[in-house]
C-alpha positions in Angstrom: -21.1 0.0 10.3 -17.5 -1.1 11.2 -16.6 -1.6 7.5 -18.0 1.8 6.7 -16.1 3.6 9.4 -12.8 1.9 8.6 -13.4 2.5 4.9 -14.1 6.2 5.5 -10.8 6.6 7.3 -8.9 4.7 4.6 -10.4 6.7 1.8 -9.6 9.9 3.7 -6.0 8.9 4.1 -5.7 8.0 0.4 -7.3 11.4 -0.6 -4.9 13.3 1.7 -1.9 11.3 0.4 -2.8 11.8 -3.3 -3.2 15.6 -2.7 0.1 15.7 -0.8 1.9 14.0 -3.6 0.4 16.3 -6.2 1.1 19.5 -4.3 4.7 18.4 -3.4 5.3 17.5 -7.1 4.0 21.0 -8.1 6.4 22.7 -5.6 9.3 20.6 -6.8 8.6 21.5 -10.5 8.3 25.2 -9.6 11.8 25.0 -8.1 13.3 23.3 -11.1 11.6 25.5 -13.6 12.0 28.7 -11.5 8.2 29.3 -11.8 6.2 31.1 -9.1 3.4 28.6 -9.2 1.7 25.9 -11.4 -1.9 25.0 -11.8 -3.2 21.4 -11.7 -3.1 20.7 -15.4 0.2 22.6 -15.8 1.8 20.4 -13.1 0.7 17.3 -15.0 2.1 18.6 -18.2 5.5 19.7 -17.0 5.9 16.6 -14.9 5.3 14.5 -18.0 7.8 16.6 -20.0 10.5 16.3 -17.3 9.9 12.7 -16.1 12.7 10.2 -16.0 11.3 8.1 -18.8 11.5 10.4 -21.9 9.2 8.0 -23.8 6.2 9.6 -22.1 7.3 13.2 -22.8 5.6 13.3 -26.2 2.2 12.5 -24.5 2.4 15.5 -22.2 0.0 17.6 -24.2 -2.5 14.8 -24.6 -2.4 14.0 -20.9 -3.0 17.6 -20.0 -6.0 17.8 -22.3 -7.3 14.5 -20.8 -7.0 15.8 -17.3 -8.8 19.0 -18.3 -11.6 17.0 -19.7 -11.9 14.8 -16.6 -11.9 17.9 -14.4 -14.7 19.5 -16.5 -17.0 16.5 -16.3 -16.2 16.0 -12.6 -17.0 19.5 -11.4 -19.9 19.9 -13.8 -21.4 16.8 -12.3 -20.6 17.8 -8.7 -22.0 21.3 -9.1 -25.2 19.9 -10.8 -25.7 17.6 -7.8 -25.2 20.5 -5.3 -27.6 22.8 -7.2 -30.3 20.2 -7.4 -29.8 19.2 -3.7 -30.1 22.8 -2.5 -33.1 23.5 -4.8 -35.0 20.4 -3.5 -34.3 21.5 0.1 -35.5 25.0 -0.6 -38.6 23.6 -2.3 -39.4 21.6 0.8 -39.0 24.6 3.1 -41.2 26.8 0.9 -43.9 24.1 0.6 -44.0 23.3 4.3 -43.9 26.9 5.7 -45.2 29.1 2.9 -47.4 26.6 1.1 -45.9 27.5 -2.3 -46.3 24.9 -5.0 -43.6 26.0 -7.4 -41.9 23.8 -10.0 -38.5 22.5 -9.0 -37.0 24.2 -12.0 -37.8 27.6 -10.6 -35.8 26.8 -7.4 -32.9 25.5 -9.6 -32.9 28.8 -11.4 -33.0 30.8 -8.1 -30.1 28.8 -6.8 -28.0 28.6 -10.0 -27.9 32.3 -10.8 -26.1 33.4 -7.5 -23.8 30.4 -7.8 -22.8 31.4 -11.4 -22.2 35.0 -10.3 -19.9 33.9 -7.5 -18.2 31.5 -9.9 -17.2 34.4 -12.2 -14.9 35.7 -9.4 -11.5 34.3 -10.2 -9.4 35.9 -7.4 -9.4 33.8 -4.3 -9.0 36.9 -2.1 -12.5 38.1 -3.1 -14.0 34.7 -2.5 -13.0 34.6 1.2 -16.1 36.4 2.5 -18.4 34.0 0.6 -16.4 31.0 1.9 -16.5 32.3 5.5 -20.3 32.8 5.3 -20.7 29.3 3.7 -18.6 27.7 6.5 -20.7 29.5 9.2 -24.0 28.4 7.7 -22.6 24.9 7.1 -21.5 24.7 10.8 -25.0 25.6 12.1 -26.6 23.3 9.5 -24.4 20.4 10.7 -25.2 21.1 14.3 -28.9 21.0 13.7 -28.6 17.9 11.6 -26.6 16.1 14.2 -29.0 17.2 16.9 -32.1 15.8 15.2 -30.3 12.6 14.1 -29.2 11.9 17.6 -32.8 11.7 18.8 -34.1 8.2 19.6 -31.0 6.3 18.3 -31.4 2.5 18.3 -28.7 0.4 19.9 -25.6 0.3 17.7 -25.1 -3.5 18.3 -28.5 -4.1 16.7 -27.1 -3.1 13.3 -24.9 -5.2 11.0 -21.2 -4.6 11.0 -21.0 -4.6 7.2 -23.4 -4.0 4.3 -23.7 -6.3 1.3 -20.9 -6.1 -1.2 -23.3 -4.7 -3.8 -23.4 -1.5 -1.7 -19.6 -0.9 -1.8 -19.8 1.2 -5.1 -22.4 3.4 -3.5 -20.2 3.8 -0.4 -17.1 4.7 -2.2 -18.9 7.1 -4.6 -20.5 8.9 -1.6 -17.3 9.2 0.4 -15.3 10.4 -2.6 -18.0 12.8 -3.6 -17.7 14.5 -0.2 -13.9 14.3 0.2 -12.6 14.8 -3.3 -11.4 18.3 -4.1 -7.9 17.8 -5.6 -8.6 20.2 -8.4 -9.0 23.1 -5.9 -5.9 22.4 -3.8 -3.3 24.0 -6.0 -5.3 27.2 -6.5 -5.6 27.4 -2.7 -1.9 26.7 -2.1 -0.9 29.2 -4.8 -3.0 31.9 -3.2 -1.7 31.4 0.4 0.6 34.0 1.9 2.9 31.2 3.1 2.4 28.2 0.8 4.7 26.0 2.8 2.1 25.9 5.5 -0.2 23.9 3.2 1.8 20.8 3.7 3.8 19.6 6.7 2.7 18.7 10.2 0.1 19.5 11.0 -0.4 21.7 7.9 -3.5 23.0 6.3 -4.1 19.9 4.3 -3.9 17.5 7.3 -6.1 19.7 9.5 -8.8 20.1 6.8 -8.8 16.4 5.9 -9.0 15.4 9.6 -12.0 17.6 10.1 -13.7 16.2 7.0 -13.1 12.6 8.0 -14.3 13.3 11.6 -17.5 14.8 10.3 -18.1 11.8 8.0 -17.5 9.4 10.9 -20.0 11.3 13.1 -22.5 11.4 10.2 -22.3 7.6 9.7 -22.5 6.9 13.4 -25.7 8.9 13.7 -27.3 8.1 10.4 -26.7 4.5 9.7 -28.3 3.1 12.8 -31.5 4.8 11.8 -31.8 3.7 8.2 -30.6 0.1 8.6 
């Protein structure tokens, strides 16, 4: 458990630092090029074009396309996992309370269609109500989850301080899956009324990452003693 908690904090700091560097770089390039804002892949491209070592400038287009490809596969996989997770949870609720024995693919369809419709909305301003509703539901869901997980907890000292090394890839993939969102940071910063509040101390980034890391730590403290 000790390794997991320390590792979670370290990964959170690294994610926040990488996001900070990326946003700061985008802001600096906007100043140099007199641009109002830059997207993630645009930041990568112009940074390569104007980097100190001009040998890399000719690869700017290739790097941009590569980043676009990685982002596509990343968010395609992440959204697939979320849709299946929500569909399976909905299936369990329906089977236990309404005794409906529907195929999982029907639940996936029920979940995917509203998500796709919301995904069509490109203006961040119109996504705020959906985001606010999602945060409220997430808050109540976390409260219920923590409440049930806190029941009949075994002594923490009865659990090992570290898992086998073979479990480290699973640990890092799980933590990064929950914390990684670097592709959404620049659109959020570009849509803010005062973008300078995104960075700084405390700043939107630091506050958000602190909340995420704290929730991960609480989840591990309550969950790991029950499954090990």
